TORDREN-20503 format. One record per atom (N, C-alpha, C): residue in one letter; atom name; x, y, z. Coordinates in nm, 3 decimals. Each point is the difference from the previous one (the first is absolute). Layout:
rest->a | atom->CA | u->X | v->Y | w->Z
...
This chain:
rest->x | atom->N | u->-2.088 | v->-11.475 | w->2.660
rest->x | atom->CA | u->-0.127 | v->0.068 | w->-0.018
rest->x | atom->C | u->-0.033 | v->0.077 | w->0.127
rest->x | atom->N | u->-0.031 | v->0.125 | w->-0.014
rest->x | atom->CA | u->-0.026 | v->0.087 | w->0.114
rest->x | atom->C | u->-0.131 | v->-0.036 | w->0.069
rest->x | atom->N | u->-0.012 | v->0.041 | w->0.123
rest->x | atom->CA | u->-0.124 | v->-0.019 | w->0.074
rest->x | atom->C | u->-0.095 | v->0.114 | w->-0.033
rest->x | atom->N | u->-0.128 | v->-0.022 | w->0.026
rest->x | atom->CA | u->-0.102 | v->0.099 | w->-0.028
rest->x | atom->C | u->-0.095 | v->0.008 | w->0.119
rest->x | atom->N | u->-0.047 | v->0.121 | w->0.028
rest->x | atom->CA | u->-0.093 | v->0.022 | w->0.110
rest->x | atom->C | u->-0.140 | v->0.015 | w->-0.058
rest->x | atom->N | u->-0.093 | v->-0.081 | w->0.049
rest->x | atom->CA | u->-0.137 | v->0.001 | w->-0.051
rest->x | atom->C | u->-0.083 | v->0.110 | w->0.067
rest->x | atom->N | u->-0.124 | v->0.011 | w->-0.045
rest->x | atom->CA | u->-0.091 | v->0.098 | w->0.058
rest->x | atom->C | u->-0.043 | v->-0.035 | w->0.143
rest->x | atom->N | u->0.042 | v->-0.118 | w->0.048
rest->x | atom->CA | u->-0.028 | v->-0.039 | w->0.138
rest->x | atom->C | u->0.083 | v->0.082 | w->0.099
rest->x | atom->N | u->0.100 | v->0.073 | w->-0.050
rest->x | atom->CA | u->0.091 | v->0.081 | w->0.082
rest->x | atom->C | u->-0.078 | v->0.096 | w->0.089
rest->x | atom->N | u->0.038 | v->0.004 | w->0.129
rest->x | atom->CA | u->-0.063 | v->0.090 | w->0.095
rest->x | atom->C | u->0.090 | v->0.120 | w->0.032
rest->x | atom->N | u->0.108 | v->0.015 | w->-0.077
rest->x | atom->CA | u->0.093 | v->0.113 | w->0.012
rest->x | atom->C | u->0.057 | v->0.016 | w->0.141
rest->x | atom->N | u->0.038 | v->-0.111 | w->0.061
rest->x | atom->CA | u->0.055 | v->0.005 | w->0.136
rest->x | atom->C | u->0.150 | v->0.031 | w->0.001
rest->x | atom->N | u->0.069 | v->-0.029 | w->-0.111
rest->x | atom->CA | u->0.142 | v->0.030 | w->-0.010
rest->x | atom->C | u->0.093 | v->-0.109 | w->0.048
rest->x | atom->N | u->-0.053 | v->-0.110 | w->0.047
rest->x | atom->CA | u->0.085 | v->-0.109 | w->0.051
rest->x | atom->C | u->0.094 | v->-0.051 | w->-0.109
rest->x | atom->N | u->-0.048 | v->-0.008 | w->-0.122
rest->x | atom->CA | u->0.081 | v->-0.051 | w->-0.110
rest->x | atom->C | u->0.118 | v->0.093 | w->-0.030
rest->x | atom->N | u->-0.025 | v->0.130 | w->0.002
rest->x | atom->CA | u->0.107 | v->0.096 | w->-0.028
rest->x | atom->C | u->0.108 | v->-0.007 | w->0.107
rest->x | atom->N | u->-0.040 | v->-0.017 | w->0.124
rest->x | atom->CA | u->0.096 | v->-0.011 | w->0.109
rest->x | atom->C | u->0.083 | v->-0.127 | w->-0.012
rest->x | atom->N | u->-0.059 | v->-0.106 | w->-0.055
rest->x | atom->CA | u->0.069 | v->-0.129 | w->-0.010
rest->x | atom->C | u->0.083 | v->-0.017 | w->-0.126
rest->x | atom->N | u->-0.008 | v->0.093 | w->-0.093
rest->x | atom->CA | u->0.072 | v->-0.012 | w->-0.127
rest->x | atom->C | u->0.146 | v->0.040 | w->0.016
rest->x | atom->N | u->0.093 | v->-0.092 | w->-0.026
rest->x | atom->CA | u->0.143 | v->0.029 | w->0.019
rest->x | atom->C | u->0.060 | v->0.094 | w->-0.105
rest->x | atom->N | u->-0.069 | v->0.020 | w->-0.113
rest->x | atom->CA | u->0.054 | v->0.087 | w->-0.105
rest->x | atom->C | u->-0.086 | v->0.124 | w->-0.024
rest->x | atom->N | u->-0.094 | v->0.026 | w->0.090
rest->x | atom->CA | u->-0.087 | v->0.117 | w->-0.007
rest->x | atom->C | u->-0.070 | v->0.013 | w->-0.135
rest->x | atom->N | u->-0.054 | v->-0.111 | w->-0.048
rest->x | atom->CA | u->-0.069 | v->-0.003 | w->-0.129
rest->x | atom->C | u->-0.149 | v->0.030 | w->0.012
rest->x | atom->N | u->-0.048 | v->0.026 | w->0.122
rest->x | atom->CA | u->-0.143 | v->0.020 | w->0.022
rest->x | atom->C | u->-0.026 | v->0.141 | w->0.051
rest->x | atom->N | u->-0.098 | v->0.065 | w->-0.064
rest->x | atom->CA | u->-0.036 | v->0.136 | w->0.040
rest->x | atom->C | u->-0.152 | v->0.013 | w->0.003
rest->x | atom->N | u->-0.047 | v->0.097 | w->0.076
rest->x | atom->CA | u->-0.143 | v->0.023 | w->0.010
rest->x | atom->C | u->-0.052 | v->0.056 | w->-0.132
rest->x | atom->N | u->-0.103 | v->-0.061 | w->-0.051
rest->x | atom->CA | u->-0.061 | v->0.044 | w->-0.125
rest->x | atom->C | u->-0.136 | v->0.062 | w->0.028
rest->x | atom->N | u->-0.085 | v->-0.002 | w->-0.099
rest->x | atom->CA | u->-0.133 | v->0.058 | w->0.010
rest->x | atom->C | u->-0.096 | v->-0.100 | w->0.065
rest->x | atom->N | u->-0.013 | v->0.004 | w->0.130
rest->x | atom->CA | u->-0.091 | v->-0.087 | w->0.072
rest->x | atom->C | u->0.059 | v->-0.134 | w->0.042
rest->x | atom->N | u->0.117 | v->-0.035 | w->-0.053
rest->x | atom->CA | u->0.068 | v->-0.123 | w->0.038
rest->x | atom->C | u->0.149 | v->0.016 | w->-0.028
rest->x | atom->N | u->0.078 | v->-0.094 | w->0.050
rest->x | atom->CA | u->0.144 | v->0.004 | w->-0.025
rest->x | atom->C | u->0.030 | v->-0.064 | w->-0.135
rest->x | atom->N | u->0.112 | v->0.040 | w->-0.060
rest->x | atom->CA | u->0.039 | v->-0.051 | w->-0.131
rest->x | atom->C | u->0.145 | v->-0.044 | w->0.003
rest->x | atom->N | u->0.031 | v->-0.103 | w->-0.078
rest->x | atom->CA | u->0.135 | v->-0.054 | w->-0.008
rest->x | atom->C | u->0.064 | v->0.042 | w->-0.131
rest->x | atom->N | u->0.120 | v->0.056 | w->0.008
rest->x | atom->CA | u->0.076 | v->0.036 | w->-0.119
rest->x | atom->C | u->0.065 | v->-0.127 | w->-0.052
rest->x | atom->N | u->-0.048 | v->-0.050 | w->-0.112
rest->x | atom->CA | u->0.048 | v->-0.127 | w->-0.057
rest->x | atom->C | u->0.148 | v->0.006 | w->-0.038
rest->x | atom->N | u->0.050 | v->0.118 | w->-0.033
rest->x | atom->CA | u->0.140 | v->0.013 | w->-0.039
rest->x | atom->C | u->0.094 | v->-0.013 | w->0.120
rest->x | atom->N | u->-0.051 | v->0.033 | w->0.118
rest->x | atom->CA | u->0.081 | v->-0.005 | w->0.122
rest->x | atom->C | u->-0.018 | v->-0.130 | w->0.077
rest->x | atom->N | u->-0.117 | v->-0.061 | w->-0.012
rest->x | atom->CA | u->-0.033 | v->-0.123 | w->0.072
rest->x | atom->C | u->0.100 | v->-0.112 | w->-0.032
rest->x | atom->N | u->0.046 | v->-0.069 | w->0.105
rest->x | atom->CA | u->0.095 | v->-0.111 | w->-0.018
rest->x | atom->C | u->-0.066 | v->-0.136 | w->0.021
rest->x | atom->N | u->-0.131 | v->-0.003 | w->0.005
rest->x | atom->CA | u->-0.078 | v->-0.124 | w->0.012
rest->x | atom->C | u->0.034 | v->-0.082 | w->0.124
rest->x | atom->N | u->0.026 | v->0.066 | w->0.110
rest->x | atom->CA | u->0.037 | v->-0.073 | w->0.122
rest->x | atom->C | u->-0.121 | v->-0.052 | w->0.077
rest->x | atom->N | u->-0.117 | v->0.063 | w->-0.017
rest->x | atom->CA | u->-0.121 | v->-0.044 | w->0.068
rest->x | atom->C | u->-0.018 | v->0.054 | w->0.140
rest->x | atom->N | u->0.089 | v->0.086 | w->0.046
rest->x | atom->CA | u->-0.012 | v->0.054 | w->0.136
rest->x | atom->C | u->-0.131 | v->0.077 | w->0.017
rest->x | atom->N | u->-0.041 | v->0.070 | w->-0.102
rest->x | atom->CA | u->-0.124 | v->0.078 | w->0.008
rest->x | atom->C | u->-0.121 | v->-0.090 | w->0.017
rest->x | atom->N | u->-0.004 | v->-0.108 | w->-0.075
rest->x | atom->CA | u->-0.113 | v->-0.094 | w->0.009
rest->x | atom->C | u->-0.008 | v->-0.062 | w->0.139
rest->x | atom->N | u->0.114 | v->-0.024 | w->0.060
rest->x | atom->CA | u->0.003 | v->-0.059 | w->0.134
rest->x | atom->C | u->-0.051 | v->0.097 | w->0.107
rest->x | atom->N | u->0.011 | v->0.131 | w->-0.024
rest->x | atom->CA | u->-0.040 | v->0.097 | w->0.102
rest->x | atom->C | u->-0.141 | v->0.053 | w->-0.019
rest->x | atom->N | u->-0.061 | v->-0.024 | w->-0.115
rest->x | atom->CA | u->-0.134 | v->0.054 | w->-0.027
rest->x | atom->C | u->-0.105 | v->-0.070 | w->0.088
rest->x | atom->N | u->-0.071 | v->0.077 | w->0.082
rest->x | atom->CA | u->-0.098 | v->-0.062 | w->0.091
rest->x | atom->C | u->-0.128 | v->-0.048 | w->-0.069
rest->x | atom->N | u->-0.025 | v->0.044 | w->-0.123
rest->x | atom->CA | u->-0.123 | v->-0.041 | w->-0.070
rest->x | atom->C | u->0.028 | v->-0.085 | w->-0.124
rest->x | atom->N | u->0.124 | v->-0.036 | w->-0.023
rest->x | atom->CA | u->0.033 | v->-0.085 | w->-0.113
rest->x | atom->C | u->-0.021 | v->0.063 | w->-0.136
rest->x | atom->N | u->0.023 | v->0.131 | w->-0.009
rest->x | atom->CA | u->-0.026 | v->0.073 | w->-0.124
rest->x | atom->C | u->0.116 | v->-0.003 | w->-0.098
rest->x | atom->N | u->0.108 | v->-0.071 | w->0.033
rest->x | atom->CA | u->0.118 | v->0.001 | w->-0.085
rest->x | atom->C | u->0.031 | v->-0.140 | w->-0.052
rest->x | atom->N | u->0.020 | v->-0.007 | w->-0.131
rest->x | atom->CA | u->0.033 | v->-0.128 | w->-0.064
rest->x | atom->C | u->0.089 | v->0.027 | w->-0.120
rest->x | atom->N | u->0.067 | v->-0.105 | w->-0.048
rest->x | atom->CA | u->0.082 | v->0.018 | w->-0.120
rest->x | atom->C | u->-0.090 | v->0.028 | w->-0.118
rest->x | atom->N | u->0.044 | v->0.094 | w->-0.082
rest->x | atom->CA | u->-0.079 | v->0.039 | w->-0.118
rest->x | atom->C | u->0.011 | v->-0.103 | w->-0.108
């Protein structure tokens, strides 16, 4: 199950930098995870400074 970024996202980009498969891109006001590319490793959740990322 892919991870999801909540509205708590502050658009800092830490998650995108930490993603080993480049599944995260800047969206409209927050970052978004491409569920088809996500490998469920959790690296993004570990790097998010505000805890905005969790498994969907």
